[in-house]
N, CA, C and O atoms as a GROMACS GRO file, in nm:
protein
  448
    1MET      N    1  19.532  39.613  -0.208
    1MET     CA    2  19.670  39.662  -0.219
    1MET      C    3  19.710  39.658  -0.367
    1MET      O    4  19.690  39.558  -0.435
    2ALA      N    5  19.766  39.765  -0.415
    2ALA     CA    6  19.816  39.771  -0.552
    2ALA      C    7  19.956  39.708  -0.558
    2ALA      O    8  20.026  39.702  -0.457
    3PHE      N    9  19.992  39.662  -0.676
    3PHE     CA   10  20.126  39.602  -0.690
    3PHE      C   11  20.233  39.710  -0.677
    3PHE      O   12  20.207  39.829  -0.699
    4ASP      N   13  20.352  39.669  -0.642
    4ASP     CA   14  20.467  39.756  -0.622
    4ASP      C   15  20.524  39.796  -0.759
    4ASP      O   16  20.586  39.714  -0.827
    5GLU      N   17  20.502  39.918  -0.798
    5GLU     CA   18  20.547  39.963  -0.931
    5GLU      C   19  20.699  39.966  -0.941
    5GLU      O   20  20.754  39.945  -1.049
    6ASP      N   21  20.768  39.993  -0.831
    6ASP     CA   22  20.914  39.989  -0.832
    6ASP      C   23  20.962  39.847  -0.861
    6ASP      O   24  21.055  39.827  -0.939
    7LEU      N   25  20.899  39.749  -0.798
    7LEU     CA   26  20.934  39.609  -0.823
    7LEU      C   27  20.906  39.574  -0.969
    7LEU      O   28  20.988  39.508  -1.033
    8ALA      N   29  20.794  39.617  -1.022
    8ALA     CA   30  20.762  39.591  -1.163
    8ALA      C   31  20.869  39.652  -1.254
    8ALA      O   32  20.910  39.589  -1.351
    9ASP      N   33  20.913  39.773  -1.223
    9ASP     CA   34  21.018  39.837  -1.304
    9ASP      C   35  21.149  39.757  -1.297
    9ASP      O   36  21.218  39.743  -1.397
   10ARG      N   37  21.182  39.706  -1.180
   10ARG     CA   38  21.305  39.628  -1.163
   10ARG      C   39  21.296  39.496  -1.241
   10ARG      O   40  21.394  39.453  -1.302
   11ILE      N   41  21.179  39.432  -1.237
   11ILE     CA   42  21.160  39.309  -1.315
   11ILE      C   43  21.170  39.340  -1.464
   11ILE      O   44  21.237  39.269  -1.538
   12ARG      N   45  21.104  39.447  -1.507
   12ARG     CA   46  21.107  39.488  -1.647
   12ARG      C   47  21.250  39.509  -1.695
   12ARG      O   48  21.286  39.468  -1.805
   13GLU      N   49  21.331  39.573  -1.612
   13GLU     CA   50  21.471  39.597  -1.648
   13GLU      C   51  21.547  39.465  -1.664
   13GLU      O   52  21.624  39.449  -1.758
   14LEU      N   53  21.524  39.371  -1.573
   14LEU     CA   54  21.594  39.242  -1.580
   14LEU      C   55  21.550  39.159  -1.701
   14LEU      O   56  21.625  39.076  -1.750
   15LEU      N   57  21.429  39.182  -1.748
   15LEU     CA   58  21.378  39.108  -1.864
   15LEU      C   59  21.396  39.183  -1.995
   15LEU      O   60  21.351  39.136  -2.100
   16SER      N   61  21.462  39.297  -1.991
   16SER     CA   62  21.471  39.382  -2.111
   16SER      C   63  21.541  39.315  -2.229
   16SER      O   64  21.513  39.350  -2.344
   17GLU      N   65  21.629  39.220  -2.205
   17GLU     CA   66  21.700  39.151  -2.313
   17GLU      C   67  21.626  39.024  -2.359
   17GLU      O   68  21.661  38.966  -2.462
   18GLN      N   69  21.527  38.983  -2.284
   18GLN     CA   70  21.452  38.860  -2.315
   18GLN      C   71  21.354  38.887  -2.430
   18GLN      O   72  21.282  38.986  -2.429
   19ARG      N   73  21.353  38.798  -2.526
   19ARG     CA   74  21.260  38.813  -2.640
   19ARG      C   75  21.120  38.763  -2.601
   19ARG      O   76  21.104  38.672  -2.520
   20GLY      N   77  21.020  38.826  -2.662
   20GLY     CA   78  20.884  38.780  -2.648
   20GLY      C   79  20.817  38.811  -2.516
   20GLY      O   80  20.720  38.745  -2.478
   21VAL      N   81  20.866  38.911  -2.443
   21VAL     CA   82  20.807  38.946  -2.313
   21VAL      C   83  20.690  39.043  -2.335
   21VAL      O   84  20.702  39.141  -2.407
   22THR      N   85  20.580  39.012  -2.271
   22THR     CA   86  20.466  39.103  -2.270
   22THR      C   87  20.425  39.122  -2.124
   22THR      O   88  20.462  39.045  -2.036
   23GLU      N   89  20.348  39.225  -2.101
   23GLU     CA   90  20.299  39.255  -1.967
   23GLU      C   91  20.147  39.252  -1.968
   23GLU      O   92  20.082  39.291  -2.065
   24LYS      N   93  20.091  39.204  -1.858
   24LYS     CA   94  19.946  39.195  -1.850
   24LYS      C   95  19.904  39.207  -1.704
   24LYS      O   96  19.964  39.145  -1.616
   25LYS      N   97  19.803  39.286  -1.679
   25LYS     CA   98  19.751  39.295  -1.543
   25LYS      C   99  19.673  39.167  -1.515
   25LYS      O  100  19.576  39.135  -1.584
   26MET      N  101  19.717  39.095  -1.411
   26MET     CA  102  19.655  38.968  -1.372
   26MET      C  103  19.669  38.951  -1.221
   26MET      O  104  19.761  39.005  -1.160
   27PHE      N  105  19.579  38.877  -1.162
   27PHE     CA  106  19.588  38.841  -1.020
   27PHE      C  107  19.608  38.964  -0.932
   27PHE      O  108  19.671  38.955  -0.826
   28GLY      N  109  19.555  39.079  -0.973
   28GLY     CA  110  19.571  39.200  -0.894
   28GLY      C  111  19.709  39.262  -0.902
   28GLY      O  112  19.740  39.354  -0.827
   29GLY      N  113  19.792  39.212  -0.993
   29GLY     CA  114  19.928  39.264  -1.007
   29GLY      C  115  19.963  39.282  -1.154
   29GLY      O  116  19.875  39.287  -1.240
   30LEU      N  117  20.091  39.293  -1.181
   30LEU     CA  118  20.139  39.308  -1.318
   30LEU      C  119  20.226  39.188  -1.350
   30LEU      O  120  20.333  39.169  -1.292
   31ALA      N  121  20.178  39.105  -1.444
   31ALA     CA  122  20.249  38.982  -1.481
   31ALA      C  123  20.336  39.007  -1.603
   31ALA      O  124  20.304  39.087  -1.690
   32PHE      N  125  20.448  38.937  -1.606
   32PHE     CA  126  20.540  38.939  -1.718
   32PHE      C  127  20.533  38.801  -1.782
   32PHE      O  128  20.561  38.700  -1.717
   33LEU      N  129  20.496  38.798  -1.910
   33LEU     CA  130  20.475  38.673  -1.980
   33LEU      C  131  20.579  38.657  -2.090
   33LEU      O  132  20.624  38.755  -2.150
   34ILE      N  133  20.617  38.533  -2.115
   34ILE     CA  134  20.709  38.500  -2.224
   34ILE      C  135  20.637  38.400  -2.311
   34ILE      O  136  20.601  38.291  -2.266
   35GLY      N  137  20.615  38.436  -2.436
   35GLY     CA  138  20.538  38.349  -2.525
   35GLY      C  139  20.397  38.327  -2.476
   35GLY      O  140  20.337  38.224  -2.505
   36GLY      N  141  20.344  38.422  -2.401
   36GLY     CA  142  20.210  38.411  -2.347
   36GLY      C  143  20.201  38.334  -2.216
   36GLY      O  144  20.092  38.320  -2.160
   37ASN      N  145  20.313  38.284  -2.166
   37ASN     CA  146  20.316  38.209  -2.041
   37ASN      C  147  20.372  38.296  -1.929
   37ASN      O  148  20.478  38.357  -1.945
   38MET      N  149  20.303  38.301  -1.816
   38MET     CA  150  20.350  38.386  -1.707
   38MET      C  151  20.482  38.335  -1.652
   38MET      O  152  20.498  38.215  -1.627
   39ALA      N  153  20.575  38.427  -1.632
   39ALA     CA  154  20.705  38.396  -1.572
   39ALA      C  155  20.710  38.445  -1.428
   39ALA      O  156  20.746  38.370  -1.338
   40ILE      N  157  20.674  38.572  -1.409
   40ILE     CA  158  20.681  38.635  -1.277
   40ILE      C  159  20.584  38.752  -1.277
   40ILE      O  160  20.554  38.810  -1.382
   41ALA      N  161  20.536  38.787  -1.160
   41ALA     CA  162  20.446  38.901  -1.149
   41ALA      C  163  20.480  38.981  -1.024
   41ALA      O  164  20.515  38.925  -0.920
   42ALA      N  165  20.467  39.112  -1.036
   42ALA     CA  166  20.466  39.198  -0.919
   42ALA      C  167  20.325  39.184  -0.863
   42ALA      O  168  20.229  39.232  -0.923
   43SER      N  169  20.312  39.117  -0.750
   43SER     CA  170  20.183  39.076  -0.698
   43SER      C  171  20.106  39.190  -0.633
   43SER      O  172  20.164  39.278  -0.570
   44GLY      N  173  19.977  39.187  -0.649
   44GLY     CA  174  19.889  39.282  -0.582
   44GLY      C  175  19.884  39.258  -0.432
   44GLY      O  176  19.834  39.342  -0.358
   45GLN      N  177  19.936  39.144  -0.386
   45GLN     CA  178  19.942  39.112  -0.244
   45GLN      C  179  20.078  39.146  -0.186
   45GLN      O  180  20.106  39.114  -0.070
   46GLY      N  181  20.163  39.210  -0.266
   46GLY     CA  182  20.299  39.241  -0.224
   46GLY      C  183  20.394  39.133  -0.268
   46GLY      O  184  20.355  39.018  -0.284
   47GLY      N  185  20.519  39.169  -0.289
   47GLY     CA  186  20.618  39.073  -0.332
   47GLY      C  187  20.594  39.026  -0.474
   47GLY      O  188  20.534  39.096  -0.555
   48ALA      N  189  20.641  38.905  -0.503
   48ALA     CA  190  20.631  38.851  -0.638
   48ALA      C  191  20.563  38.715  -0.637
   48ALA      O  192  20.572  38.639  -0.540
   49LEU      N  193  20.497  38.686  -0.747
   49LEU     CA  194  20.443  38.554  -0.774
   49LEU      C  195  20.529  38.499  -0.887
   49LEU      O  196  20.537  38.559  -0.994
   50VAL      N  197  20.592  38.384  -0.864
   50VAL     CA  198  20.688  38.329  -0.959
   50VAL      C  199  20.639  38.192  -1.005
   50VAL      O  200  20.599  38.109  -0.925
   51ARG      N  201  20.643  38.172  -1.136
   51ARG     CA  202  20.606  38.042  -1.192
   51ARG      C  203  20.733  37.961  -1.216
   51ARG      O  204  20.825  38.007  -1.283
   52VAL      N  205  20.736  37.841  -1.162
   52VAL     CA  206  20.853  37.754  -1.174
   52VAL      C  207  20.808  37.615  -1.217
   52VAL      O  208  20.689  37.584  -1.218
   53ASP      N  209  20.904  37.532  -1.252
   53ASP     CA  210  20.876  37.392  -1.284
   53ASP      C  211  20.807  37.330  -1.163
   53ASP      O  212  20.862  37.335  -1.053
   54PRO      N  213  20.688  37.273  -1.180
   54PRO     CA  214  20.618  37.214  -1.065
   54PRO      C  215  20.702  37.113  -0.988
   54PRO      O  216  20.686  37.098  -0.867
   55GLY      N  217  20.790  37.043  -1.056
   55GLY     CA  218  20.876  36.946  -0.990
   55GLY      C  219  20.979  37.009  -0.897
   55GLY      O  220  21.038  36.939  -0.814
   56GLN      N  221  21.001  37.139  -0.909
   56GLN     CA  222  21.096  37.210  -0.823
   56GLN      C  223  21.030  37.277  -0.704
   56GLN      O  224  21.099  37.327  -0.615
   57THR      N  225  20.898  37.280  -0.700
   57THR     CA  226  20.826  37.355  -0.597
   57THR      C  227  20.869  37.316  -0.456
   57THR      O  228  20.909  37.403  -0.378
   58ASP      N  229  20.862  37.188  -0.423
   58ASP     CA  230  20.893  37.146  -0.286
   58ASP      C  231  21.037  37.179  -0.248
   58ASP      O  232  21.062  37.226  -0.137
   59ARG      N  233  21.131  37.155  -0.339
   59ARG     CA  234  21.272  37.184  -0.308
   59ARG      C  235  21.292  37.333  -0.286
   59ARG      O  236  21.363  37.372  -0.193
   60LEU      N  237  21.232  37.416  -0.370
   60LEU     CA  238  21.248  37.561  -0.355
   60LEU      C  239  21.185  37.612  -0.226
   60LEU      O  240  21.239  37.702  -0.162
   61VAL      N  241  21.072  37.556  -0.188
   61VAL     CA  242  21.009  37.596  -0.062
   61VAL      C  243  21.096  37.556   0.057
   61VAL      O  244  21.105  37.629   0.155
   62GLU      N  245  21.161  37.440   0.048
   62GLU     CA  246  21.246  37.394   0.157
   62GLU      C  247  21.378  37.469   0.166
   62GLU      O  248  21.433  37.483   0.275
   63THR      N  249  21.431  37.518   0.053
   63THR     CA  250  21.568  37.573   0.051
   63THR      C  251  21.575  37.724   0.030
   63THR      O  252  21.685  37.780   0.029
   64THR      N  253  21.462  37.790   0.014
   64THR     CA  254  21.460  37.936  -0.008
   64THR      C  255  21.351  37.997   0.079
   64THR      O  256  21.275  37.925   0.144
   65PRO      N  257  21.344  38.130   0.082
   65PRO     CA  258  21.237  38.193   0.160
   65PRO      C  259  21.100  38.190   0.090
   65PRO      O  260  21.003  38.242   0.144
   66ALA      N  261  21.091  38.131  -0.029
   66ALA     CA  262  20.965  38.126  -0.102
   66ALA      C  263  20.865  38.034  -0.034
   66ALA      O  264  20.902  37.940   0.037
   67GLU      N  265  20.739  38.062  -0.056
   67GLU     CA  266  20.630  37.977  -0.007
   67GLU      C  267  20.545  37.936  -0.126
   67GLU      O  268  20.537  38.009  -0.225
   68ALA      N  269  20.484  37.822  -0.117
   68ALA     CA  270  20.391  37.781  -0.223
   68ALA      C  271  20.275  37.880  -0.225
   68ALA      O  272  20.220  37.914  -0.121
   69ALA      N  273  20.239  37.926  -0.344
   69ALA     CA  274  20.125  38.016  -0.356
   69ALA      C  275  19.998  37.937  -0.330
   69ALA      O  276  19.987  37.820  -0.368
   70LEU      N  277  19.902  38.000  -0.267
   70LEU     CA  278  19.776  37.935  -0.235
   70LEU      C  279  19.666  37.986  -0.327
   70LEU      O  280  19.657  38.106  -0.356
   71MET      N  281  19.582  37.893  -0.371
   71MET     CA  282  19.463  37.930  -0.446
   71MET      C  283  19.347  37.857  -0.380
   71MET      O  284  19.345  37.734  -0.372
   72HIS      N  285  19.252  37.933  -0.333
   72HIS     CA  286  19.138  37.877  -0.260
   72HIS      C  287  19.187  37.794  -0.140
   72HIS      O  288  19.130  37.690  -0.108
   73GLY      N  289  19.294  37.844  -0.076
   73GLY     CA  290  19.347  37.779   0.044
   73GLY      C  291  19.434  37.657   0.020
   73GLY      O  292  19.480  37.594   0.115
   74ARG      N  293  19.457  37.622  -0.106
   74ARG     CA  294  19.539  37.505  -0.138
   74ARG      C  295  19.668  37.547  -0.205
   74ARG      O  296  19.668  37.636  -0.290
   75PRO      N  297  19.781  37.483  -0.169
   75PRO     CA  298  19.908  37.517  -0.234
   75PRO      C  299  19.906  37.474  -0.380
   75PRO      O  300  19.855  37.367  -0.415
   76MET      N  301  19.963  37.558  -0.464
   76MET     CA  302  19.966  37.533  -0.608
   76MET      C  303  20.107  37.495  -0.649
   76MET      O  304  20.200  37.575  -0.636
   77GLN      N  305  20.125  37.373  -0.698
   77GLN     CA  306  20.256  37.329  -0.747
   77GLN      C  307  20.296  37.416  -0.867
   77GLN      O  308  20.216  37.438  -0.958
   78GLY      N  309  20.419  37.464  -0.865
   78GLY     CA  310  20.468  37.545  -0.975
   78GLY      C  311  20.446  37.695  -0.959
   78GLY      O  312  20.484  37.772  -1.046
   79TRP      N  313  20.386  37.736  -0.850
   79TRP     CA  314  20.360  37.878  -0.825
   79TRP      C  315  20.414  37.912  -0.686
   79TRP      O  316  20.374  37.852  -0.586
   80LEU      N  317  20.504  38.009  -0.680
   80LEU     CA  318  20.567  38.047  -0.553
   80LEU      C  319  20.542  38.194  -0.523
   80LEU      O  320  20.535  38.278  -0.613
   81ARG      N  321  20.530  38.223  -0.395
   81ARG     CA  322  20.518  38.361  -0.349
   81ARG      C  323  20.648  38.397  -0.278
   81ARG      O  324  20.694  38.325  -0.190
   82VAL      N  325  20.706  38.510  -0.318
   82VAL     CA  326  20.830  38.558  -0.257
   82VAL      C  327  20.800  38.698  -0.202
   82VAL      O  328  20.756  38.786  -0.275
   83GLU      N  329  20.824  38.716  -0.074
   83GLU     CA  330  20.795  38.843  -0.008
   83GLU      C  331  20.891  38.954  -0.054
   83GLU      O  332  21.004  38.926  -0.095
   84SER      N  333  20.846  39.076  -0.046
   84SER     CA  334  20.924  39.193  -0.087
   84SER      C  335  21.060  39.199  -0.020
   84SER      O  336  21.159  39.234  -0.085
   85ASN      N  337  21.067  39.166   0.109
   85ASN     CA  338  21.195  39.171   0.181
   85ASN      C  339  21.299  39.080   0.119
   85ASN      O  340  21.419  39.105   0.130
   86ASP      N  341  21.254  38.973   0.054
   86ASP     CA  342  21.346  38.878  -0.007
   86ASP      C  343  21.380  38.914  -0.151
   86ASP      O  344  21.445  38.837  -0.221
   87LEU      N  345  21.338  39.033  -0.194
   87LEU     CA  346  21.363  39.079  -0.331
   87LEU      C  347  21.434  39.214  -0.332
   87LEU      O  348  21.442  39.280  -0.436
   88ARG      N  349  21.485  39.256  -0.217
   88ARG     CA  350  21.542  39.391  -0.204
   88ARG      C  351  21.661  39.415  -0.296
   88ARG      O  352  21.674  39.524  -0.352
   89THR      N  353  21.748  39.317  -0.311
   89THR     CA  354  21.868  39.340  -0.392
   89THR      C  355  21.847  39.289  -0.534
   89THR      O  356  21.761  39.205  -0.560
   90LYS      N  357  21.927  39.342  -0.624
   90LYS     CA  358  21.919  39.299  -0.764
   90LYS      C  359  21.950  39.150  -0.775
   90LYS      O  360  21.884  39.079  -0.850
   91ARG      N  361  22.049  39.104  -0.701
   91ARG     CA  362  22.088  38.963  -0.708
   91ARG      C  363  21.974  38.871  -0.664
   91ARG      O  364  21.950  38.768  -0.727
   92ARG      N  365  21.907  38.908  -0.558
   92ARG     CA  366  21.796  38.824  -0.508
   92ARG      C  367  21.680  38.822  -0.608
   92ARG      O  368  21.624  38.717  -0.637
   93LEU      N  369  21.645  38.938  -0.660
   93LEU     CA  370  21.536  38.945  -0.757
   93LEU      C  371  21.573  38.871  -0.884
   93LEU      O  372  21.491  38.800  -0.942
   94GLU      N  373  21.697  38.889  -0.928
   94GLU     CA  374  21.742  38.826  -1.052
   94GLU      C  375  21.727  38.674  -1.047
   94GLU      O  376  21.693  38.612  -1.148
   95LYS      N  377  21.753  38.615  -0.932
   95LYS     CA  378  21.739  38.469  -0.916
   95LYS      C  379  21.596  38.426  -0.953
   95LYS      O  380  21.578  38.330  -1.027
   96TRP      N  381  21.497  38.497  -0.902
   96TRP     CA  382  21.358  38.460  -0.925
   96TRP      C  383  21.315  38.492  -1.068
   96TRP      O  384  21.239  38.416  -1.128
   97VAL      N  385  21.364  38.603  -1.122
   97VAL     CA  386  21.331  38.637  -1.260
   97VAL      C  387  21.387  38.529  -1.354
   97VAL      O  388  21.319  38.488  -1.448
   98LYS      N  389  21.509  38.484  -1.327
   98LYS     CA  390  21.569  38.379  -1.410
   98LYS      C  391  21.493  38.248  -1.400
   98LYS      O  392  21.468  38.183  -1.501
   99LEU      N  393  21.455  38.208  -1.278
   99LEU     CA  394  21.379  38.084  -1.262
   99LEU      C  395  21.245  38.092  -1.335
   99LEU      O  396  21.208  38.000  -1.408
  100GLY      N  397  21.174  38.202  -1.317
  100GLY     CA  398  21.044  38.218  -1.382
  100GLY      C  399  21.054  38.226  -1.533
  100GLY      O  400  20.975  38.164  -1.604
  101SER      N  401  21.152  38.301  -1.582
  101SER     CA  402  21.164  38.316  -1.727
  101SER      C  403  21.213  38.186  -1.792
  101SER      O  404  21.173  38.155  -1.904
  102ALA      N  405  21.299  38.111  -1.724
  102ALA     CA  406  21.346  37.983  -1.778
  102ALA      C  407  21.229  37.886  -1.792
  102ALA      O  408  21.217  37.817  -1.894
  103TYR      N  409  21.143  37.881  -1.691
  103TYR     CA  410  21.030  37.789  -1.701
  103TYR      C  411  20.930  37.834  -1.807
  103TYR      O  412  20.886  37.753  -1.888
  104ALA      N  413  20.895  37.962  -1.807
  104ALA     CA  414  20.799  38.012  -1.907
  104ALA      C  415  20.853  37.991  -2.048
  104ALA      O  416  20.777  37.959  -2.140
  105SER      N  417  20.983  38.009  -2.067
  105SER     CA  418  21.043  37.990  -2.199
  105SER      C  419  21.043  37.845  -2.242
  105SER      O  420  21.047  37.816  -2.362
  106SER      N  421  21.038  37.754  -2.146
  106SER     CA  422  21.039  37.611  -2.180
  106SER      C  423  20.903  37.560  -2.226
  106SER      O  424  20.893  37.451  -2.282
  107LEU      N  425  20.800  37.638  -2.204
  107LEU     CA  426  20.663  37.598  -2.241
  107LEU      C  427  20.632  37.637  -2.385
  107LEU      O  428  20.689  37.733  -2.437
  108PRO      N  429  20.543  37.562  -2.450
  108PRO     CA  430  20.504  37.601  -2.586
  108PRO      C  431  20.437  37.738  -2.584
  108PRO      O  432  20.357  37.766  -2.494
  109PRO      N  433  20.467  37.824  -2.681
  109PRO     CA  434  20.402  37.955  -2.685
  109PRO      C  435  20.251  37.938  -2.698
  109PRO      O  436  20.202  37.848  -2.765
  110LYS      N  437  20.179  38.027  -2.631
  110LYS     CA  438  20.033  38.024  -2.640
  110LYS      C  439  19.990  38.089  -2.770
  110LYS      O  440  20.050  38.186  -2.816
  111LYS      N  441  19.886  38.034  -2.828
  111LYS     CA  442  19.831  38.092  -2.952
  111LYS      C  443  19.750  38.214  -2.918
  111LYS      O  444  19.681  38.218  -2.816
  112LYS      N  445  19.757  38.312  -3.004
  112LYS     CA  446  19.687  38.439  -2.980
  112LYS      C  447  19.542  38.431  -3.016
  112LYS      O  448  19.469  38.529  -3.002
   0.00000   0.00000   0.00000
């Protein structure tokens, strides 16, 4: 499955004022990075993959429709999967873009 280009365009628009944003094809989707750190991606599996503070993972899974992203069948702290249905409105998507960009911005920039 290819990533949702409409979702990628909507994420791009929400990040248009953010400094240091780059795009990179990763994980079968299109990732948006800040300072070289992934913030959010239009996932190749549908929906979005969002990077958050690992300490917030359990709370966000309990209080939102997000699920912990799985890698090799194991949940990954700090990585959330949000289904397309939960990203339909600008307000809903904006919440995840803000969470992902805030965390990516808090990390030291990666060296090129």
